[in-house]
N, C-alpha and C positions, 0 to 999 in steps of 0.2 A: 504493500499500501505505499501511496505517496506519504510524504513528513507533511504531518500538519503544521510544523513550527519551519517558518521560514526567519527568523533571524536566533541568535544563541550567545552567551556572554559566556567563556569560561575563567576562572581562576586557574592559573596553574602555579606551586609555590616553586621557591630558591631551591637549590639541593647543597650538600655539599657533597661532593667527589671523594673518593683516595680514602679517606680518613684515614689518613694516615697509614693502618699497614696495608692495603687492597689497591697497591695503582691502576687505575683505569678498570678495577672490577668491581668495588665499592661503592655504594652513594645511600644517602637517606634525607628524604624531605624533611623542607620546616613548616611552621605554622603561619608563622607572623608575616613574610615578606613570598610575591612574587608579582606576575606577569596579569595582566587580563587581557583577553582578545575576544575582540566582539565580529562573526560573522555573521555574515546578510546572504540567503540564497537568492542568488536570480534564475528569474525564470525564462534567459535565455544566455547564450553563452554572449560575452560582449567583445566586438570586434576586436584584434590584438589578442592582448591576453584575455583566458579566460576570470585570470582573480586580478582585480583590483584595488590595492592597498587605496583608503581613502584618507586615514589618516594615523601618525603618530606622535603619542604626544611620552612627555615620562625621560626621557633622553634626553640626557648632555650633551651630544654629539648627532650631528645628522644619519638616518639611519636609510635606506636606499629603499625606492618607493617601486623597484620593479620588482615583479614578487620572484624571477626568477635566483635575486639577489639579494631575499630577506629571506633569513633563517625560518621568519615564522611561516613561510607560504611555499617555499622549495617542496619539501613535500605531498604540501598540499594539490600543486600544480601537477605531481607526479599521480596525486592520487586519483585526482581527475581521469586523467588517461590511463590510466590501466582497466580501473573501474566503466569506464564510457559513459561517463552522464555526460546528461547535452546542455545541463545549466555551466554556472558558475555563480562566484564568489564577490560579494565587497565585504574588505576588514581592513577594522579599527582594531591598532595595536597599542598601549597602554602598557609602558614599562612600569614595573616598581622595581626594577631589581636594575643596579648601577650597572654599567657597559663595562668589561674586561675587568671584573671583581675576583671572579672566582666563583661564584654564586650560582652557577646555573640557570646565568642567562638565556644565552641562545637555547640550551634546550626546554626553560618554559616558555617563551616566545612560540615555539613548532611544537611542543606539545598542546598547549593554550588553541592554537588555530586547529589544529584537529580534531582534538575533543569536543569543543567547539562546531564545528564542521560534520563532524562526526553525527549529533546528533540531529541536522538537517537533511542528511542522507534517507531512503526511500531504506532501503534496507543499512544500517548501521556493523559497522566493522568490530571485529573483537580486539583489543588492548595488545594484544600481540599483534596482531596485522597492522594496528596504529604505530604500533614501537619500531617496526622498519621501515617509514614514512617519517616518521619525526627526526631517525638517526641522518635522513640525507640534508635536514636544515643544517642538525650537528657538524655533520662534516664541512659542509661549508664554512660552517662558523671556525671552527677549529686544524682542520684540513686532513681528519683522520675520523674514522666515523665509530668514534667508542660510547657506549649506552649508560656509563657511569652516572652520570646527571638526568639521559632519559627515563630509564629508568623507574628509580625512586620518584620524579615526579610526575609520571603515568602511572605507577600504580601504588606508590607511598609508601611511607615504613622505611627500612633497610635492606637493600636489596645486592645481592651479589650476580655478578655476569658470569655464569658460568662459560657462556660460547657467545660469540657474536656473529656467526653462522656456520650451522640456521641457530637464532636466537635461543639462548636458554637463558630465563632470570629464576633468578631464586630468591625467594622471601626468608631472611634471619630477624627472628625476634631480637627487640631490643625491651632491655629491664626497664618495668615500670617508673621507674622512680630516672630512668635518664632525664635529664636534663639539656636541652644543648644551649650553649654562646657562640652567637657568633657576630665577628665584629669586622668591618670594610675600614682601613684607612682608607685614607682618601687618597688614593694613588690608583692609576690605570697599569693593569699587567697582561696585556693579551698575552693571549692561548700558545699562540706559531711562539712567541716568544720563549713564552717558558718552557713548553718543551721542546727549544733549540735549546736549552742549556743543558738539557739531563744528555751524559753517558748512555752509549747502548751497553756496556761493559757494564757486569759485576763480577766480584770475587766468589765464588763458591762461599766462604766463608758470610759472605755477610748475605747470601742467597739463603743459606741455612739460617741463618738470624731473624732474619726477617720471615723468613717461613714461619720458625715459631712463635713468632709475636703474632703472623696471622691468627693460625692454628686455634691459639690461647685466648687472640678476640673473642675469634666465634665459641669457645667453647664458655667463655665468660657471659656470652650474650645468650647463650640458653640455658646455661645453669642459671644466671641473674643473679652472675660472683664478680661484685663491682672490684674486690682486690685485684681478681684477675686482668679484668677489664685493664683496673690502670696501672699492672706492670706487661701488660704489653701493647697498650695503643702509644706505640712509638715507630717512626722513620726513620731507619737509618740507612735507609737508599736513595729516595728522593727528595724529602727534606732538606738534605744537608747540601746539595746541589741547587736546591731554589732558596734559601735561605739569605744570600745575596741580593736577590734581585730584590726585596721586599724590607726596606727601609726600617731597623728599628723592630723587626721580629724577631731578632735572639731575645732582645731583653722582656721585647712583651710575654714572649713564650713563660720564660721564667716565672713572672710576673703574676701569669694566668696560673704556675703549677704550686706558688707560694700564698694565693689565695683558697685555693684546696680545689683546683680541676683534676681531676681523675686524669685526665689527657686532653694535651691541645697541641694542634697540627695545621699547618697549611688547609685551607679550604681550596680545592681541586686544585688549579691554577695559581692559584693568588689573585691576591695581596690578600685576602680577607684571611681571618684563623678563627676555627672555630675551639671551640676545649666543649668537653663532654665534663657535667658535675652534678652531684645527687641530690638534689633540691635548687628550688628556685630562689631560696637564702642564697646559698652559695653562687649562685649562678649571676648574682647582682653583684657579691664581692668578686667575682672572677671577671664580669663584663667591664667594673668599674678599674681595676687594677689592670686590663686591658689598652681601655679605653687612654688613663690616666699613661701609662707607660708609652704609648702610641703616639700622646702630644708631648712627653718630655725629649719624644726625637725629635719634633718639628712637624708630628703628622696628625690631623683631627682625623677620629673615626665615630663613625654611626655603629649604633651595639642595636641585640636584637635577642632574649631570652623566649628562648623558644620550647615548646615538650616537638618527639617527634611526629612529623604530620603524618601519619595511619592512611589517611585517604588516599591522599596526592593530588591530581588535580581533578576539578571537579566546574560542575555546572553550577552559575549563579541563577543566569537570568534563560 
């Protein structure tokens, strides 16, 4: 049956990728911040592009209005072609996530547009089907099709990307007491630049140590063992290579741990920093410690204290 809806707005949450121990495979969704994408179904395909981006708000830098070049609509274009749909879409993008912040902004735009548009299809697709289209937008933004932001944004919770071809996403339980502190220093760090700083070679000793941390972190999550999470939420591979790209990071992380964080590291490709804490009260102390530390190094920062978002992207209207 034809969809009765002609217009929908979706909220797609910010996400933290890598989660210290799971480079390119772990990620979780937040509750407090995200992008809002509104999509309107058109009766006929417009001449030229089947997708018209009407407006982009909330971004501090200009973003492309060409649907092929915008992360929010690149996957949606492919969906239209694959499904042989005779109609087009009009799109409004409201950015709530800072650009190049390491908070999954490109993933949120891609997922939000697809979730909104999917509700307007005569035969809506599954989340797994939407995931592959969302990765098109992510690849456009970062140069590589990884799903560590896309998966938690779409599914919610803490997710593990076991395989990307074919996509295999696993859900990892998060202890109920866990709260995330996310701090965004007013810096911009492009994902491509952050990835370019990484070496492709690691030692066997590093691999063994990081694998042990990764495994222990997962056990800690399944057992709700916060002490084990605190012992294992440590990145010895990626964080040391990226720390120098973020002014004030090392001191800020130390301040977070002293304030009671179970662990802290770079969110995604940076410059944002996340910390896991065991209560909102501790979260307030850690957020203050992080923002004060960044400010002492000459960088203002915004902070959010959020539970783990178990729902993921959702329709608002």
